[in-house]
Every structure is written in structure tokens, then in C-alpha cells.
C-alpha positions in Angstrom: 18.2 7.8 -30.5 16.6 8.6 -27.1 12.9 8.3 -26.8 10.5 8.8 -23.9 8.8 5.5 -23.2 5.3 6.0 -21.6 5.6 2.4 -20.4 8.6 3.0 -18.2 8.0 6.8 -17.7 11.7 7.5 -18.8 13.9 8.1 -21.7 15.4 5.1 -23.3 17.7 4.3 -26.2 15.7 3.0 -29.1 16.8 -0.5 -29.7 14.9 -2.4 -32.4 14.0 -6.1 -32.5 15.3 -6.4 -36.0 18.5 -4.4 -36.4 18.1 -1.2 -38.4 14.3 -1.8 -38.9 11.6 0.1 -36.9 8.2 -1.4 -37.0 5.8 1.5 -36.1 2.0 1.6 -35.4 0.4 5.1 -35.4 -3.3 5.6 -34.3 -5.1 7.1 -37.3 -8.4 8.9 -37.7 -12.0 8.0 -36.9 -13.5 8.9 -40.2 -16.8 10.4 -39.1 -15.9 14.1 -39.9 -13.0 16.2 -41.1 -9.9 15.9 -38.9 -9.3 19.1 -36.8 -5.9 20.6 -35.9 -5.7 18.8 -32.6 -5.7 15.6 -34.6 -3.1 16.9 -36.8 -0.8 17.8 -33.9 -0.6 14.0 -33.3 -0.2 13.2 -37.0 2.6 15.7 -37.6 4.4 14.5 -34.5 4.3 11.0 -35.8 5.5 12.2 -39.2 8.5 14.0 -37.5 9.2 10.7 -35.7 9.2 8.7 -38.9 11.4 11.3 -40.7 13.8 11.3 -37.7 14.1 7.5 -37.8 14.9 7.7 -41.5 17.3 10.6 -40.8 19.0 8.2 -38.4 19.4 5.5 -41.0 16.6 3.2 -40.0 14.2 1.5 -42.4 10.6 2.1 -41.2 7.5 0.1 -41.7 4.7 2.3 -40.5 1.0 1.3 -40.2 -1.7 3.9 -39.6 -5.3 2.5 -39.1 -8.5 4.0 -40.4 -11.3 3.5 -37.8 -14.4 3.2 -40.1 -16.5 1.4 -37.7 -17.3 2.5 -34.1 -20.0 4.3 -32.2 -19.4 7.7 -34.0 -19.2 6.4 -37.6 -22.4 4.3 -37.0 -24.3 7.3 -35.6 -23.1 9.4 -38.4 -24.1 7.0 -41.2 -27.6 6.5 -39.6 -28.2 10.2 -39.3 -27.1 10.7 -43.0 -29.3 7.7 -44.1 -26.4 6.1 -46.0 -24.4 2.9 -45.7 -21.5 3.0 -43.5 -18.9 2.7 -46.4 -20.6 5.5 -48.3 -20.6 7.7 -45.2 -16.9 7.3 -44.3 -15.5 7.2 -47.9 -15.4 11.0 -48.4 -13.8 11.6 -44.9 -11.1 9.0 -45.7 -10.3 10.9 -49.0 -10.3 14.2 -47.2 -7.8 12.8 -44.6 -5.4 11.8 -47.4 -5.8 15.2 -49.0 -5.0 16.9 -45.6 -1.9 14.7 -45.2 -0.6 16.1 -48.5 -1.5 19.7 -47.4 0.8 19.2 -44.4 3.5 17.3 -46.2 3.0 14.2 -44.0 4.9 11.3 -45.5 2.6 8.3 -46.4 2.7 5.2 -44.2 3.4 1.8 -45.7 -0.1 0.5 -44.7 -3.5 2.1 -44.0 -5.7 -0.7 -42.9 -9.4 0.0 -42.6 -11.2 -1.8 -39.7 -14.0 -3.0 -41.8 -11.6 -4.9 -44.0 -10.1 -6.8 -41.1 -13.1 -8.4 -39.3 -11.8 -12.0 -39.7 -8.5 -11.1 -37.9 -10.6 -9.5 -35.0 -12.8 -12.6 -34.7 -9.7 -14.8 -34.6 -8.2 -12.6 -31.8 -11.4 -12.8 -29.7 -11.4 -16.6 -30.2 -7.9 -16.8 -28.7 -9.0 -14.8 -25.8 -11.8 -17.2 -25.2 -9.3 -20.1 -25.3 -7.2 -18.4 -22.7 -10.1 -17.8 -20.4 -10.0 -14.0 -20.7 -13.3 -13.5 -22.7 -16.8 -14.0 -21.7 -20.3 -13.4 -23.2 -23.0 -11.2 -21.7 -26.8 -11.4 -21.7 -27.1 -9.1 -24.8 -24.7 -11.2 -27.0 -21.7 -9.0 -26.4 -18.2 -10.3 -25.5 -16.1 -8.7 -22.8 -12.5 -8.8 -21.7 -12.0 -9.8 -18.1 -9.4 -7.4 -16.9 -9.1 -9.0 -13.5 -7.8 -12.2 -15.0 -4.8 -10.6 -16.8 -1.8 -10.0 -14.6 -0.2 -6.6 -15.5 -3.4 -5.0 -16.8 -3.0 -1.2 -16.1 0.8 -1.1 -16.5 0.8 1.5 -19.2 -1.6 3.8 -17.4 -0.1 2.9 -14.0 -3.6 1.9 -12.6 -4.2 0.8 -9.1 -5.1 -2.9 -9.6 -6.6 -3.2 -6.2 -9.4 -0.8 -7.3 -10.1 -2.6 -10.6 -13.8 -3.3 -10.5 -13.6 -6.8 -11.9 -17.0 -7.7 -13.5 -18.1 -4.2 -13.9 -18.7 -3.7 -17.6 -18.1 -0.7 -19.8 -20.0 -0.9 -23.1 -19.1 2.3 -24.9 -15.9 2.6 -27.0 -14.5 5.7 -25.2 -14.6 6.2 -21.5 -12.8 7.9 -18.6 -10.1 6.4 -16.4 -12.5 6.3 -13.5 -14.7 3.9 -15.5 -12.2 1.1 -15.8 -13.6 -2.3 -15.8 -14.3 -5.2 -18.2 -14.4 -3.7 -21.8 -16.3 -4.8 -24.9 -14.4 -6.9 -27.4 -17.5 -7.6 -29.6 -20.7 -5.7 -29.4 -23.9 -7.7 -29.9 -26.1 -6.2 -32.5 -29.0 -4.0 -31.6 -31.3 -1.6 -33.5 -29.0 1.4 -33.0 -26.5 -0.4 -35.3 -28.8 -0.4 -38.3 -27.3 -2.6 -40.9 -23.7 -2.6 -39.5 -23.4 -6.2 -38.5 -21.2 -9.3 -39.0 -21.6 -12.9 -38.1 -19.3 -14.5 -35.5 -19.1 -17.7 -33.5 -20.8 -15.9 -30.6 -23.5 -14.2 -32.4 -24.2 -11.2 -34.8 -22.5 -7.9 -34.0 -19.5 -5.7 -34.6 -16.0 -5.3 -33.1 -15.2 -3.0 -30.2 -12.9 0.0 -31.1 -10.0 -1.3 -28.9 -10.0 -4.7 -30.7 -9.5 -3.2 -34.1 -6.1 -1.8 -33.4 -4.6 -4.9 -31.7 -5.7 -7.1 -34.5 -4.5 -4.9 -37.3 -1.2 -4.1 -35.7 -0.3 -7.7 -35.3 -1.6 -8.5 -38.7 1.0 -6.1 -40.4 3.7 -5.8 -37.7 3.8 -9.2 -35.9 2.9 -10.2 -32.4 5.7 -8.1 -30.9 6.9 -4.9 -32.5 9.0 -1.8 -31.7 7.0 1.3 -31.4 3.4 2.5 -31.0 2.3 6.2 -30.8 -0.8 8.3 -30.5 -2.2 11.2 -28.5 -2.1 11.2 -24.7 -5.8 10.9 -24.6 -5.5 7.4 -26.1 -3.1 6.1 -23.5 -6.2 5.0 -21.4 -8.3 3.2 -22.1 -7.5 2.6 -25.7 -3.8 1.7 -25.6 -4.1 0.0 -22.3 -6.8 -2.2 -23.8 -4.7 -2.9 -26.9 -1.9 -4.3 -24.7 -4.5 -6.5 -22.7 -5.9 -8.0 -25.9 -2.6 -8.7 -27.7 -0.7 -10.0 -24.6 -3.6 -11.8 -23.4 -3.9 -13.7 -26.7 -0.3 -14.3 -27.3 1.4 -14.4 -24.0 4.2 -12.2 -25.5 5.1 -8.5 -25.1 3.1 -6.4 -27.5 5.1 -3.2 -27.9 8.5 -2.2 -26.7 8.2 1.6 -26.8 5.1 3.8 -26.4 5.3 7.4 -27.3 2.4 9.9 -26.7 2.0 13.6 -27.6 0.3 16.1 -25.5 -2.9 18.0 -26.1 -3.3 21.0 -28.4 -5.0 24.2 -27.1 -6.1 27.1 -29.1 -5.5 30.6 -27.7 -4.9 28.9 -24.3 -8.2 27.1 -24.2 -9.4 23.6 -25.0 -10.7 23.5 -28.5 -14.5 23.9 -28.6 -17.1 24.9 -31.2 -18.9 26.9 -28.5 -15.9 28.9 -27.9 -15.4 29.6 -31.6 -11.8 28.1 -31.5 -12.5 24.8 -33.3 -10.6 24.6 -36.5 -10.2 22.0 -39.1 -7.2 22.2 -41.3 -9.5 23.3 -44.1 -10.7 26.1 -42.0 -7.2 27.5 -41.7 -6.4 27.1 -45.4 -9.6 28.9 -46.2 -8.3 31.8 -44.0 -5.2 32.1 -46.2 -2.6 30.1 -44.3 -0.5 27.5 -46.1 0.2 24.0 -45.2 3.9 24.6 -44.5 3.0 27.5 -42.2 0.5 25.4 -40.3 2.9 22.5 -40.1 5.7 24.7 -38.7 3.4 25.8 -35.8 2.3 22.2 -35.2 5.9 20.7 -35.0 7.7 23.7 -33.4 7.2 22.6 -29.8 8.1 19.6 -27.8 5.6 16.8 -28.5 5.3 15.9 -24.8 4.3 19.5 -23.9 0.9 21.0 -24.5 0.9 23.2 -27.6 -0.9 26.5 -27.7 -2.0 27.2 -31.2 -2.6 30.9 -32.0 -2.8 33.1 -35.1 0.1 35.0 -33.7 2.1 31.8 -34.0 1.0 31.4 -37.6 2.2 35.0 -38.3 5.5 34.2 -36.7 5.9 31.0 -38.8 5.2 33.0 -41.9 7.8 35.5 -41.1 10.4 32.8 -40.1 9.8 30.8 -43.2 10.3 34.0 -45.3 13.7 34.5 -43.7 14.6 30.9 -44.4 13.4 31.2 -48.0 15.4 34.4 -48.6 18.6 32.6 -47.3 18.0 29.5 -49.4 17.4 31.6 -52.5 20.6 33.6 -51.9 22.6 30.4 -51.3 21.2 29.0 -54.6 22.3 32.0 -56.4 25.8 31.9 -54.9 26.1 28.2 -55.5 25.2 28.6 -59.2 25.2 24.9 -59.9 28.7 24.3 -58.2 29.5 20.9 -56.7 29.3 21.0 -52.9 32.6 21.3 -50.9 33.6 18.3 -48.9 33.0 20.1 -45.6 31.2 23.1 -44.2 32.4 26.1 -42.2 32.9 25.6 -38.5 29.8 27.6 -37.5 27.7 25.4 -39.9 29.2 22.3 -38.5 28.1 23.4 -35.1 24.6 24.0 -36.3 24.6 20.6 -38.0 25.7 18.8 -34.8 23.2 20.8 -32.7 20.4 19.8 -35.0 21.3 16.0 -34.9 21.6 16.2 -31.1 18.2 17.8 -30.8 16.6 15.2 -33.1 18.3 12.3 -31.2 17.1 13.7 -27.8 13.5 12.6 -27.9 12.6 14.8 -30.9 13.5 18.1 -29.3 12.1 20.2 -32.1 12.4 23.6 -30.5 16.2 23.1 -30.3 16.2 21.6 -33.9 14.6 24.8 -35.2 17.1 26.9 -33.2 19.8 25.0 -35.0 18.3 25.7 -38.4 18.1 29.5 -37.6 21.7 29.5 -36.4 22.6 28.1 -39.8 20.5 30.8 -41.6 22.2 33.6 -39.5 25.6 32.2 -40.2 24.9 31.8 -43.9 23.5 35.4 -44.2 26.6 36.8 -42.5 29.0 35.0 -44.8 27.0 35.9 -47.9 26.9 39.6 -46.9 30.7 39.6 -46.2 31.4 38.0 -49.6 33.2 35.2 -47.7 31.4 32.2 -49.2 32.7 30.2 -52.1 30.2 28.7 -54.5 31.2 25.2 -53.4 30.6 26.2 -49.8 27.2 27.6 -50.7 26.3 24.3 -52.4 27.4 22.4 -49.2 25.3 24.6 -47.0 22.3 24.0 -49.3 22.9 20.3 -49.0 22.9 20.7 -45.1 19.6 22.7 -45.3 18.1 19.8 -47.2 19.4 17.3 -44.7 17.7 19.3 -41.9 14.5 19.6 -44.0 14.3 15.8 -44.4 13.2 15.9 -40.7 11.4 19.3 -40.7 9.5 19.0 -44.0 8.9 22.8 -44.2 11.7 24.4 -46.2 11.5 23.0 -49.6 7.8 22.1 -49.3 5.2 24.6 -50.6 7.7 26.9 -52.4 6.2 26.4 -55.8 3.9 29.3 -55.4 6.9 31.6 -54.5 8.8 30.5 -57.6 5.7 31.0 -59.9 6.3 33.0 -63.0 6.4 36.8 -62.5 3.2 38.3 -64.0 3.7 40.2 -67.3 2.5 43.5 -65.7 5.2 43.2 -63.0 7.8 42.4 -65.6 6.8 45.5 -67.5 7.1 47.7 -64.5 10.5 46.3 -63.5 11.8 46.8 -67.1 10.5 50.4 -67.1 12.2 51.0 -63.8 15.5 49.6 -65.2 15.1 52.0 -68.2 14.5 54.9 -65.8 17.6 54.1 -63.9 19.7 53.8 -67.1 18.4 57.2 -68.1 19.3 58.5 -64.5 15.6 59.3 -64.0 15.9 58.6 -60.3 12.5 60.0 -59.4 10.8 57.8 -62.0 12.7 54.7 -60.9 11.6 55.4 -57.3 7.9 55.9 -58.4 8.0 52.5 -60.3 9.7 50.8 -57.3 6.9 52.0 -55.1 4.2 50.9 -57.6 5.8 47.5 -57.6 5.7 47.4 -53.8 2.1 48.4 -53.8 1.4 45.4 -56.1 3.2 43.1 -53.6 6.7 42.9 -55.2 10.1 44.0 -54.0 12.8 44.9 -56.5 16.4 44.8 -55.5 19.5 45.9 -57.5 22.6 43.7 -57.7 25.6 43.3 -59.9 23.7 40.9 -62.0 20.9 43.4 -62.5 17.4 43.8 -61.0 15.9 41.0 -59.0 12.2 40.7 -58.2 10.8 39.0 -55.0 7.2 38.4 -54.1 6.4 40.0 -50.8 
């Protein structure tokens, strides 16, 4: 598998430290509010990556952190007048609910920052031992970026312009603000009751420290792959590297992968523009998780994604075509054992899909391969040129593709729901009208069914109903 490594700015073959086992760290949510669709662009990219690794035969150990203490969560808890844990708990649960809505596979570990303060304190102590940390007048601890050779290698910073000694206290800042960053923040009144004891005084961890400590706790001092949104590349990921490599003297991560921003209707998401949406907002508007997921993953992760309602319409129509094909293949297969091979046109689609997945997760080409398979299957079905065993083999191939996509089988329970009694009665009345050669009556009943959202089709096996 080829992946684009942000560290080298080039595609590289993925070679794991432990053969056949990928250790993967993915930046998770800051749980001060409901996650928005820009966040889920990153989380669905990371889910496709995980699925692609499994598709390729790797074993995966994935860690996704929960940032439940930082500037934002503390401000939110103080404004709400509740303890930090009480404030973040409902947003953590909402995040896990949203993952299910989008069919995102669970990671092996979801460490919360507040549960790993001892590891963070131990990491800062190592940085003191190596001469890379110092205390400030307010009781905070800072990382001395000028003392670490190689600082800035991920973001390709100009080291000559690093402002050694200039301190940046806030958790998030712009590239132009680079300087010594906070490892540990001395307590002040704005933190309320959010405070822990440490060898250098009462306070709390800096945001960057949390991920370094938790990643090494679960994956080791050196691991394979770290991902996140491009906005995390600097300062967050750069500072993660500095803390980890500064403490251990070892390489922290081999491959870094970053996804590009999401825009809505061509503009940056903003509440003032009315284009800011949480996943829940879209579901409330009538869109399903599989439709939203299709839009989020059907673009190359390194290219900006323009999210529109037209794209959701297109996803709904495309999924309907796939569903119709899968249903037809299921009827043709009728429980038959899959043939050993597939037709030539299906093999070409299979190989194109695998090639796209292996080429740095080229999802537009992967979807193109799926639709080529659907077109070929429909042509063979309509021509009556597909044996039951071939149809079963094609269904197995669809499932193989869906192990990466996660949109074909997921969310189809609603389509397969029982036909309402009223609809069944109308369909039976139409069948009786056709048997009596009452064609006008049959047409009227067909139109009535359509008006109620059902399509009726005639086949050798009799009438078949389909929810529109």
C-alpha cells in the first residue's frame, strides 16, 4: 500500500515495524460541543484508512484520544456551572452515537486525557531531565524548541526564524506564532477547580502533551502511523513529535497522514454564513448516515472537499442504483454457492478497486470501480446471462468492496422494512385486477401505489414492491 507521508512530502510504501501489524493513532474530538461535519470528514477518512489496512490483510491497533481537558472544555464547564467531567460526558456519548450513525468502526482504545495525567507528568519529568523543559514565573512549564535539533521537520519550518524563548501559552495558535509552547499550565482562577498536583506545582496539562503521552502509553515510543486534519499538522503534531522524541531520543512516528479541509457550498463553514452543520443537523433534515458518509468519503482525502446538498442528492440516487443492483443479484443468486471466479468485466472492476485503495486511498477511483461493477451486473442480469452461482460471486465481491466503503450494506434495514398492510392490500387488488384483465383498474392501483411512495413491478415470479 502506498501512502502520502506528510513528513517526507511524498508517497511511500507502508512498511510496518511489526510485520503485518499497523499501530495507528488518530486525533479524536475535543468534547466541548457536538462534532460538526468538518470533524467527521477527518474521522471518516481515518475509518476508510483503517478499513483499507484490514482489506490489505493487516492487523490494526487504533487509538483515538478524547480531549476532555483544554482551554475550550474548561471555558464550557465554567460557563455551564458544572464540573468538567459532567460537562464533557454528554458530548462524549454523543460522539460515540455519531460514529454509529456514520458506520465508523470502533478503535481499540479511546483514552481520555483526564485519565492519563500521571503519564503526562512522567513525560514532562523526562523533558526536564534532558534539559528541554523549564518553568516560568507563573508556575507553567514550557518546551524549549531551540534546544531540540529537528524541531519543525513536519511543518518544514525555517529554524533560523524560530523565536527561542518567546512563549505561546494558548493551546492552539498560528504558524507565525511558533515559539516555546506550554507543557504544563500553572493554575489560575480561570481554570476553576480543574487542577492537578505535580512536582513543579498545581496546574493542568497542555493540549499537545496529552496526545504524546497517550500515544506512547498504548502504542509504544515508536509506532507506525499518525493521522489527523491538516489544521493539526502545526502546531499540534509538530509539538507531539518534539515532546516524544525529546523525551525518548527515538523516532516517534514513521508515517503522518493528513486530510484536507471541508468546505460547505464552496465556503468555509461558519455559523454566521448559515452553513455550519453538525451531523445531527443533517439527520434532522432527512439525510441518512450512509448518504452523508458517501459524500464525506467520495473524494481524495488530501483534496479539499466541497460539501453540498446537491452532493447529498447525488449520493442518495447513486446508492439507490447500487441497492437495486444488489437486490437483483440477491434474487438471482437465490442462496446459491458462489462460483470460484467472476466474469472478466467484474475481475477488471475488482482489480481497479484494489489498485485505487492501495494508491493512497484514491476513493473517487474506488467508487468508479464499484459503479463499473454495478453497470456490468445490470447488463448481465438484463441479458439473462448470469448464472445463480455467478450472481452469488458478484455479491461476495460487492461485500469485499463494502468492507472498505461501508455504505452498501449499512443502513439498508429501513429499505427492507415490512411492507405496510395498506400497501399490501393495494398490490393484491392490482394483481386481482390484472387477473381479471381489468387493465384500467390495474393502472389506477399502480398510480395509487406510486403516490404512496411504492413502485410495483411485474416479473415471472409475480408482483414485486419497491419503496421509492
